[in-house]
Each structure stands twice: as C-alpha cells, then as structure tokens.
PDB file of N, H, CA, C and O in Angstrom:
ATOM      1  N   MET A   1     -14.604 -26.253   2.823  1.00  0.00           N
ATOM      2  CA  MET A   1     -14.974 -25.328   1.771  1.00  0.00           C
ATOM      3  C   MET A   1     -16.333 -24.696   2.089  1.00  0.00           C
ATOM      4  O   MET A   1     -16.526 -23.492   1.918  1.00  0.00           O
ATOM      5  N   LEU A   2     -17.246 -25.509   2.542  1.00  0.00           N
ATOM      6  H   LEU A   2     -17.089 -26.487   2.681  1.00  0.00           H
ATOM      7  CA  LEU A   2     -18.568 -24.988   2.877  1.00  0.00           C
ATOM      8  C   LEU A   2     -18.495 -24.060   4.083  1.00  0.00           C
ATOM      9  O   LEU A   2     -19.251 -23.092   4.170  1.00  0.00           O
ATOM     10  N   GLU A   3     -17.594 -24.350   5.007  1.00  0.00           N
ATOM     11  H   GLU A   3     -16.981 -25.136   4.936  1.00  0.00           H
ATOM     12  CA  GLU A   3     -17.427 -23.483   6.169  1.00  0.00           C
ATOM     13  C   GLU A   3     -16.944 -22.097   5.756  1.00  0.00           C
ATOM     14  O   GLU A   3     -17.386 -21.092   6.312  1.00  0.00           O
ATOM     15  N   LEU A   4     -16.039 -22.042   4.782  1.00  0.00           N
ATOM     16  H   LEU A   4     -15.680 -22.858   4.331  1.00  0.00           H
ATOM     17  CA  LEU A   4     -15.573 -20.753   4.286  1.00  0.00           C
ATOM     18  C   LEU A   4     -16.694 -19.980   3.602  1.00  0.00           C
ATOM     19  O   LEU A   4     -16.804 -18.763   3.752  1.00  0.00           O
ATOM     20  N   ALA A   5     -17.521 -20.696   2.852  1.00  0.00           N
ATOM     21  H   ALA A   5     -17.432 -21.684   2.730  1.00  0.00           H
ATOM     22  CA  ALA A   5     -18.639 -20.046   2.181  1.00  0.00           C
ATOM     23  C   ALA A   5     -19.600 -19.453   3.205  1.00  0.00           C
ATOM     24  O   ALA A   5     -20.088 -18.337   3.028  1.00  0.00           O
ATOM     25  N   ILE A   6     -19.874 -20.200   4.276  1.00  0.00           N
ATOM     26  H   ILE A   6     -19.478 -21.107   4.419  1.00  0.00           H
ATOM     27  CA  ILE A   6     -20.762 -19.687   5.319  1.00  0.00           C
ATOM     28  C   ILE A   6     -20.127 -18.478   6.005  1.00  0.00           C
ATOM     29  O   ILE A   6     -20.817 -17.507   6.317  1.00  0.00           O
ATOM     30  N   LEU A   7     -18.816 -18.534   6.242  1.00  0.00           N
ATOM     31  H   LEU A   7     -18.256 -19.323   5.989  1.00  0.00           H
ATOM     32  CA  LEU A   7     -18.118 -17.409   6.853  1.00  0.00           C
ATOM     33  C   LEU A   7     -18.219 -16.160   5.988  1.00  0.00           C
ATOM     34  O   LEU A   7     -18.523 -15.081   6.496  1.00  0.00           O
ATOM     35  N   PHE A   8     -17.968 -16.293   4.684  1.00  0.00           N
ATOM     36  H   PHE A   8     -17.721 -17.170   4.272  1.00  0.00           H
ATOM     37  CA  PHE A   8     -18.065 -15.144   3.791  1.00  0.00           C
ATOM     38  C   PHE A   8     -19.495 -14.630   3.699  1.00  0.00           C
ATOM     39  O   PHE A   8     -19.707 -13.425   3.564  1.00  0.00           O
ATOM     40  N   PHE A   9     -20.478 -15.524   3.769  1.00  0.00           N
ATOM     41  H   PHE A   9     -20.305 -16.503   3.878  1.00  0.00           H
ATOM     42  CA  PHE A   9     -21.875 -15.113   3.746  1.00  0.00           C
ATOM     43  C   PHE A   9     -22.209 -14.284   4.979  1.00  0.00           C
ATOM     44  O   PHE A   9     -22.894 -13.266   4.880  1.00  0.00           O
ATOM     45  N   VAL A  10     -21.728 -14.718   6.139  1.00  0.00           N
ATOM     46  H   VAL A  10     -21.172 -15.545   6.220  1.00  0.00           H
ATOM     47  CA  VAL A  10     -21.969 -13.971   7.376  1.00  0.00           C
ATOM     48  C   VAL A  10     -21.284 -12.613   7.321  1.00  0.00           C
ATOM     49  O   VAL A  10     -21.859 -11.610   7.742  1.00  0.00           O
ATOM     50  N   ILE A  11     -20.064 -12.575   6.805  1.00  0.00           N
ATOM     51  H   ILE A  11     -19.596 -13.390   6.463  1.00  0.00           H
ATOM     52  CA  ILE A  11     -19.357 -11.294   6.659  1.00  0.00           C
ATOM     53  C   ILE A  11     -20.131 -10.368   5.727  1.00  0.00           C
ATOM     54  O   ILE A  11     -20.226  -9.167   5.981  1.00  0.00           O
ATOM     55  N   ALA A  12     -20.687 -10.924   4.644  1.00  0.00           N
ATOM     56  H   ALA A  12     -20.609 -11.900   4.437  1.00  0.00           H
ATOM     57  CA  ALA A  12     -21.465 -10.110   3.712  1.00  0.00           C
ATOM     58  C   ALA A  12     -22.717  -9.549   4.377  1.00  0.00           C
ATOM     59  O   ALA A  12     -23.078  -8.398   4.134  1.00  0.00           O
ATOM     60  N   ILE A  13     -23.377 -10.336   5.203  1.00  0.00           N
ATOM     61  H   ILE A  13     -23.084 -11.272   5.400  1.00  0.00           H
ATOM     62  CA  ILE A  13     -24.574  -9.854   5.895  1.00  0.00           C
ATOM     63  C   ILE A  13     -24.212  -8.736   6.863  1.00  0.00           C
ATOM     64  O   ILE A  13     -24.899  -7.717   6.925  1.00  0.00           O
ATOM     65  N   ILE A  14     -23.132  -8.927   7.617  1.00  0.00           N
ATOM     66  H   ILE A  14     -22.574  -9.755   7.566  1.00  0.00           H
ATOM     67  CA  ILE A  14     -22.713  -7.903   8.580  1.00  0.00           C
ATOM     68  C   ILE A  14     -22.299  -6.626   7.855  1.00  0.00           C
ATOM     69  O   ILE A  14     -22.668  -5.526   8.266  1.00  0.00           O
ATOM     70  N   ALA A  15     -21.532  -6.774   6.776  1.00  0.00           N
ATOM     71  H   ALA A  15     -21.232  -7.668   6.442  1.00  0.00           H
ATOM     72  CA  ALA A  15     -21.092  -5.594   6.020  1.00  0.00           C
ATOM     73  C   ALA A  15     -22.282  -4.877   5.394  1.00  0.00           C
ATOM     74  O   ALA A  15     -22.311  -3.647   5.345  1.00  0.00           O
ATOM     75  N   GLY A  16     -23.253  -5.630   4.920  1.00  0.00           N
ATOM     76  H   GLY A  16     -23.230  -6.629   4.960  1.00  0.00           H
ATOM     77  CA  GLY A  16     -24.448  -5.006   4.355  1.00  0.00           C
ATOM     78  C   GLY A  16     -25.250  -4.265   5.404  1.00  0.00           C
ATOM     79  O   GLY A  16     -25.809  -3.204   5.129  1.00  0.00           O
ATOM     80  N   ALA A  17     -25.310  -4.817   6.603  1.00  0.00           N
ATOM     81  H   ALA A  17     -24.856  -5.679   6.827  1.00  0.00           H
ATOM     82  CA  ALA A  17     -26.040  -4.166   7.686  1.00  0.00           C
ATOM     83  C   ALA A  17     -25.339  -2.886   8.134  1.00  0.00           C
ATOM     84  O   ALA A  17     -25.990  -1.935   8.566  1.00  0.00           O
ATOM     85  N   LEU A  18     -24.028  -2.865   8.031  1.00  0.00           N
ATOM     86  H   LEU A  18     -23.498  -3.638   7.680  1.00  0.00           H
ATOM     87  CA  LEU A  18     -23.274  -1.684   8.430  1.00  0.00           C
ATOM     88  C   LEU A  18     -23.155  -0.649   7.310  1.00  0.00           C
ATOM     89  O   LEU A  18     -22.629   0.443   7.529  1.00  0.00           O
ATOM     90  N   GLY A  19     -23.633  -0.982   6.129  1.00  0.00           N
ATOM     91  H   GLY A  19     -24.060  -1.869   5.952  1.00  0.00           H
ATOM     92  CA  GLY A  19     -23.643  -0.026   5.029  1.00  0.00           C
ATOM     93  C   GLY A  19     -22.473  -0.125   4.080  1.00  0.00           C
ATOM     94  O   GLY A  19     -22.351   0.701   3.175  1.00  0.00           O
ATOM     95  N   ALA A  20     -21.620  -1.094   4.253  1.00  0.00           N
ATOM     96  H   ALA A  20     -21.719  -1.765   4.987  1.00  0.00           H
ATOM     97  CA  ALA A  20     -20.470  -1.263   3.358  1.00  0.00           C
ATOM     98  C   ALA A  20     -20.889  -2.156   2.196  1.00  0.00           C
ATOM     99  O   ALA A  20     -20.581  -3.348   2.181  1.00  0.00           O
ATOM    100  N   THR A  21     -21.585  -1.582   1.232  1.00  0.00           N
ATOM    101  H   THR A  21     -21.835  -0.614   1.244  1.00  0.00           H
ATOM    102  CA  THR A  21     -22.158  -2.392   0.149  1.00  0.00           C
ATOM    103  C   THR A  21     -21.091  -2.975  -0.772  1.00  0.00           C
ATOM    104  O   THR A  21     -21.281  -4.061  -1.319  1.00  0.00           O
ATOM    105  N   GLY A  22     -19.974  -2.273  -0.951  1.00  0.00           N
ATOM    106  H   GLY A  22     -19.820  -1.391  -0.506  1.00  0.00           H
ATOM    107  CA  GLY A  22     -18.913  -2.806  -1.800  1.00  0.00           C
ATOM    108  C   GLY A  22     -18.309  -4.071  -1.218  1.00  0.00           C
ATOM    109  O   GLY A  22     -18.094  -5.055  -1.926  1.00  0.00           O
ATOM    110  N   VAL A  23     -18.037  -4.033   0.076  1.00  0.00           N
ATOM    111  H   VAL A  23     -18.212  -3.233   0.651  1.00  0.00           H
ATOM    112  CA  VAL A  23     -17.488  -5.207   0.759  1.00  0.00           C
ATOM    113  C   VAL A  23     -18.522  -6.326   0.786  1.00  0.00           C
ATOM    114  O   VAL A  23     -18.186  -7.496   0.604  1.00  0.00           O
ATOM    115  N   ALA A  24     -19.768  -5.966   1.011  1.00  0.00           N
ATOM    116  H   ALA A  24     -20.041  -5.016   1.159  1.00  0.00           H
ATOM    117  CA  ALA A  24     -20.827  -6.978   1.071  1.00  0.00           C
ATOM    118  C   ALA A  24     -20.982  -7.683  -0.276  1.00  0.00           C
ATOM    119  O   ALA A  24     -21.129  -8.905  -0.322  1.00  0.00           O
ATOM    120  N   GLY A  25     -20.952  -6.937  -1.349  1.00  0.00           N
ATOM    121  H   GLY A  25     -20.833  -5.944  -1.311  1.00  0.00           H
ATOM    122  CA  GLY A  25     -21.069  -7.539  -2.671  1.00  0.00           C
ATOM    123  C   GLY A  25     -19.897  -8.433  -3.010  1.00  0.00           C
ATOM    124  O   GLY A  25     -20.065  -9.506  -3.590  1.00  0.00           O
ATOM    125  N   PHE A  26     -18.706  -7.982  -2.643  1.00  0.00           N
ATOM    126  H   PHE A  26     -18.570  -7.111  -2.173  1.00  0.00           H
ATOM    127  CA  PHE A  26     -17.497  -8.755  -2.920  1.00  0.00           C
ATOM    128  C   PHE A  26     -17.486 -10.063  -2.139  1.00  0.00           C
ATOM    129  O   PHE A  26     -17.195 -11.118  -2.704  1.00  0.00           O
ATOM    130  N   THR A  27     -17.798 -10.007  -0.853  1.00  0.00           N
ATOM    131  H   THR A  27     -18.034  -9.151  -0.394  1.00  0.00           H
ATOM    132  CA  THR A  27     -17.800 -11.231  -0.046  1.00  0.00           C
ATOM    133  C   THR A  27     -18.937 -12.156  -0.444  1.00  0.00           C
ATOM    134  O   THR A  27     -18.800 -13.376  -0.352  1.00  0.00           O
ATOM    135  N   MET A  28     -20.050 -11.600  -0.883  1.00  0.00           N
ATOM    136  H   MET A  28     -20.162 -10.609  -0.958  1.00  0.00           H
ATOM    137  CA  MET A  28     -21.155 -12.442  -1.350  1.00  0.00           C
ATOM    138  C   MET A  28     -20.758 -13.170  -2.628  1.00  0.00           C
ATOM    139  O   MET A  28     -21.119 -14.331  -2.816  1.00  0.00           O
ATOM    140  N   ALA A  29     -20.030 -12.509  -3.493  1.00  0.00           N
ATOM    141  H   ALA A  29     -19.737 -11.565  -3.340  1.00  0.00           H
ATOM    142  CA  ALA A  29     -19.566 -13.160  -4.721  1.00  0.00           C
ATOM    143  C   ALA A  29     -18.596 -14.298  -4.394  1.00  0.00           C
ATOM    144  O   ALA A  29     -18.654 -15.366  -5.003  1.00  0.00           O
ATOM    145  N   ILE A  30     -17.708 -14.063  -3.431  1.00  0.00           N
ATOM    146  H   ILE A  30     -17.660 -13.195  -2.936  1.00  0.00           H
ATOM    147  CA  ILE A  30     -16.776 -15.118  -3.023  1.00  0.00           C
ATOM    148  C   ILE A  30     -17.546 -16.293  -2.434  1.00  0.00           C
ATOM    149  O   ILE A  30     -17.257 -17.447  -2.748  1.00  0.00           O
ATOM    150  N   ALA A  31     -18.526 -16.003  -1.579  1.00  0.00           N
ATOM    151  H   ALA A  31     -18.761 -15.065  -1.324  1.00  0.00           H
ATOM    152  CA  ALA A  31     -19.329 -17.070  -0.972  1.00  0.00           C
ATOM    153  C   ALA A  31     -20.070 -17.870  -2.038  1.00  0.00           C
ATOM    154  O   ALA A  31     -20.172 -19.093  -1.943  1.00  0.00           O
ATOM    155  N   LYS A  32     -20.582 -17.181  -3.045  1.00  0.00           N
ATOM    156  H   LYS A  32     -20.499 -16.188  -3.121  1.00  0.00           H
ATOM    157  CA  LYS A  32     -21.309 -17.860  -4.113  1.00  0.00           C
ATOM    158  C   LYS A  32     -20.402 -18.820  -4.879  1.00  0.00           C
ATOM    159  O   LYS A  32     -20.798 -19.944  -5.189  1.00  0.00           O
ATOM    160  N   TRP A  33     -19.182 -18.370  -5.182  1.00  0.00           N
ATOM    161  H   TRP A  33     -18.860 -17.458  -4.930  1.00  0.00           H
ATOM    162  CA  TRP A  33     -18.240 -19.226  -5.892  1.00  0.00           C
ATOM    163  C   TRP A  33     -17.799 -20.409  -5.043  1.00  0.00           C
ATOM    164  O   TRP A  33     -17.629 -21.515  -5.558  1.00  0.00           O
ATOM    165  N   LEU A  34     -17.611 -20.185  -3.741  1.00  0.00           N
ATOM    166  H   LEU A  34     -17.749 -19.287  -3.322  1.00  0.00           H
ATOM    167  CA  LEU A  34     -17.209 -21.282  -2.866  1.00  0.00           C
ATOM    168  C   LEU A  34     -18.306 -22.337  -2.764  1.00  0.00           C
ATOM    169  O   LEU A  34     -18.012 -23.532  -2.741  1.00  0.00           O
ATOM    170  N   VAL A  35     -19.561 -21.913  -2.704  1.00  0.00           N
ATOM    171  H   VAL A  35     -19.800 -20.942  -2.723  1.00  0.00           H
ATOM    172  CA  VAL A  35     -20.664 -22.875  -2.670  1.00  0.00           C
ATOM    173  C   VAL A  35     -20.718 -23.649  -3.977  1.00  0.00           C
ATOM    174  O   VAL A  35     -20.931 -24.861  -3.967  1.00  0.00           O
ATOM    175  N   LEU A  36     -20.530 -22.973  -5.092  1.00  0.00           N
ATOM    176  H   LEU A  36     -20.356 -21.988  -5.099  1.00  0.00           H
ATOM    177  CA  LEU A  36     -20.545 -23.642  -6.387  1.00  0.00           C
ATOM    178  C   LEU A  36     -19.422 -24.679  -6.480  1.00  0.00           C
ATOM    179  O   LEU A  36     -19.646 -25.795  -6.950  1.00  0.00           O
ATOM    180  N   ILE A  37     -18.228 -24.316  -6.038  1.00  0.00           N
ATOM    181  H   ILE A  37     -18.046 -23.410  -5.656  1.00  0.00           H
ATOM    182  CA  ILE A  37     -17.117 -25.265  -6.048  1.00  0.00           C
ATOM    183  C   ILE A  37     -17.400 -26.439  -5.135  1.00  0.00           C
ATOM    184  O   ILE A  37     -17.102 -27.584  -5.477  1.00  0.00           O
ATOM    185  N   PHE A  38     -17.982 -26.158  -3.963  1.00  0.00           N
ATOM    186  H   PHE A  38     -18.225 -25.229  -3.686  1.00  0.00           H
ATOM    187  CA  PHE A  38     -18.329 -27.233  -3.032  1.00  0.00           C
ATOM    188  C   PHE A  38     -19.331 -28.204  -3.655  1.00  0.00           C
ATOM    189  O   PHE A  38     -19.173 -29.418  -3.526  1.00  0.00           O
ATOM    190  N   VAL A  39     -20.343 -27.692  -4.319  1.00  0.00           N
ATOM    191  H   VAL A  39     -20.472 -26.706  -4.423  1.00  0.00           H
ATOM    192  CA  VAL A  39     -21.355 -28.558  -4.932  1.00  0.00           C
ATOM    193  C   VAL A  39     -20.736 -29.409  -6.034  1.00  0.00           C
ATOM    194  O   VAL A  39     -21.023 -30.602  -6.131  1.00  0.00           O
ATOM    195  N   VAL A  40     -19.897 -28.810  -6.857  1.00  0.00           N
ATOM    196  H   VAL A  40     -19.664 -27.841  -6.779  1.00  0.00           H
ATOM    197  CA  VAL A  40     -19.257 -29.557  -7.939  1.00  0.00           C
ATOM    198  C   VAL A  40     -18.367 -30.661  -7.371  1.00  0.00           C
ATOM    199  O   VAL A  40     -18.405 -31.796  -7.846  1.00  0.00           O
ATOM    200  N   LEU A  41     -17.568 -30.332  -6.360  1.00  0.00           N
ATOM    201  H   LEU A  41     -17.536 -29.409  -5.974  1.00  0.00           H
ATOM    202  CA  LEU A  41     -16.699 -31.337  -5.762  1.00  0.00           C
ATOM    203  C   LEU A  41     -17.486 -32.427  -5.052  1.00  0.00           C
ATOM    204  O   LEU A  41     -17.070 -33.586  -5.054  1.00  0.00           O
ATOM    205  N   ALA A  42     -18.621 -32.079  -4.442  1.00  0.00           N
ATOM    206  H   ALA A  42     -18.960 -31.138  -4.441  1.00  0.00           H
ATOM    207  CA  ALA A  42     -19.459 -33.072  -3.779  1.00  0.00           C
ATOM    208  C   ALA A  42     -20.055 -34.039  -4.804  1.00  0.00           C
ATOM    209  O   ALA A  42     -20.101 -35.244  -4.558  1.00  0.00           O
ATOM    210  N   ILE A  43     -20.506 -33.532  -5.933  1.00  0.00           N
ATOM    211  H   ILE A  43     -20.469 -32.553  -6.133  1.00  0.00           H
ATOM    212  CA  ILE A  43     -21.077 -34.385  -6.987  1.00  0.00           C
ATOM    213  C   ILE A  43     -19.999 -35.298  -7.563  1.00  0.00           C
ATOM    214  O   ILE A  43     -20.234 -36.487  -7.779  1.00  0.00           O
ATOM    215  N   VAL A  44     -18.819 -34.735  -7.808  1.00  0.00           N
ATOM    216  H   VAL A  44     -18.629 -33.770  -7.632  1.00  0.00           H
ATOM    217  CA  VAL A  44     -17.727 -35.546  -8.356  1.00  0.00           C
ATOM    218  C   VAL A  44     -17.340 -36.643  -7.372  1.00  0.00           C
ATOM    219  O   VAL A  44     -17.104 -37.779  -7.782  1.00  0.00           O
ATOM    220  N   SER A  45     -17.271 -36.329  -6.099  1.00  0.00           N
ATOM    221  H   SER A  45     -17.463 -35.406  -5.766  1.00  0.00           H
ATOM    222  CA  SER A  45     -16.882 -37.340  -5.121  1.00  0.00           C
ATOM    223  C   SER A  45     -17.965 -38.419  -4.949  1.00  0.00           C
ATOM    224  O   SER A  45     -17.651 -39.565  -4.626  1.00  0.00           O
ATOM    225  N   LEU A  46     -19.215 -38.059  -5.159  1.00  0.00           N
ATOM    226  H   LEU A  46     -19.470 -37.128  -5.421  1.00  0.00           H
ATOM    227  CA  LEU A  46     -20.279 -39.055  -5.091  1.00  0.00           C
ATOM    228  C   LEU A  46     -20.262 -39.986  -6.303  1.00  0.00           C
ATOM    229  O   LEU A  46     -20.605 -41.163  -6.192  1.00  0.00           O
ATOM    230  N   LEU A  47     -19.867 -39.461  -7.443  1.00  0.00           N
ATOM    231  H   LEU A  47     -19.588 -38.504  -7.532  1.00  0.00           H
ATOM    232  CA  LEU A  47     -19.839 -40.272  -8.654  1.00  0.00           C
ATOM    233  C   LEU A  47     -18.633 -41.211  -8.701  1.00  0.00           C
ATOM    234  O   LEU A  47     -18.691 -42.269  -9.328  1.00  0.00           O
ATOM    235  N   LEU A  48     -17.555 -40.828  -8.045  1.00  0.00           N
ATOM    236  H   LEU A  48     -17.508 -39.969  -7.536  1.00  0.00           H
ATOM    237  CA  LEU A  48     -16.340 -41.648  -8.099  1.00  0.00           C
ATOM    238  C   LEU A  48     -16.292 -42.579  -6.959  1.00  0.00           C
ATOM    239  O   LEU A  48     -15.343 -43.352  -6.833  1.00  0.00           O
TER     240      LEU A  48
END
C-alpha cells in the first residue's frame, strides 16, 4: 500500500513538473488517501 502511495506521489511530481496540474492534483489526492489508509492499517495491526 505504501509503495502505491509513493508511486502516485512520484507521478504527481512528474505531472506537476510537466504542467499537467489536473493529473498532478488527482494523483496527489490518491497518494494522500493511500498513505492515510496505510497509517490506519498499521496502527490497527500494531494494536491487535
């Protein structure tokens, strides 16, 4: 899950550098949600 978030973050950086702000914003939002899900699942797995 974290690997996907890093991948989407890299895609967002590349798209932002190339001027595709719509794609960059969309992929950044996906990366943000994936990191949030990863953190929640990591906390749950540590507690159980």
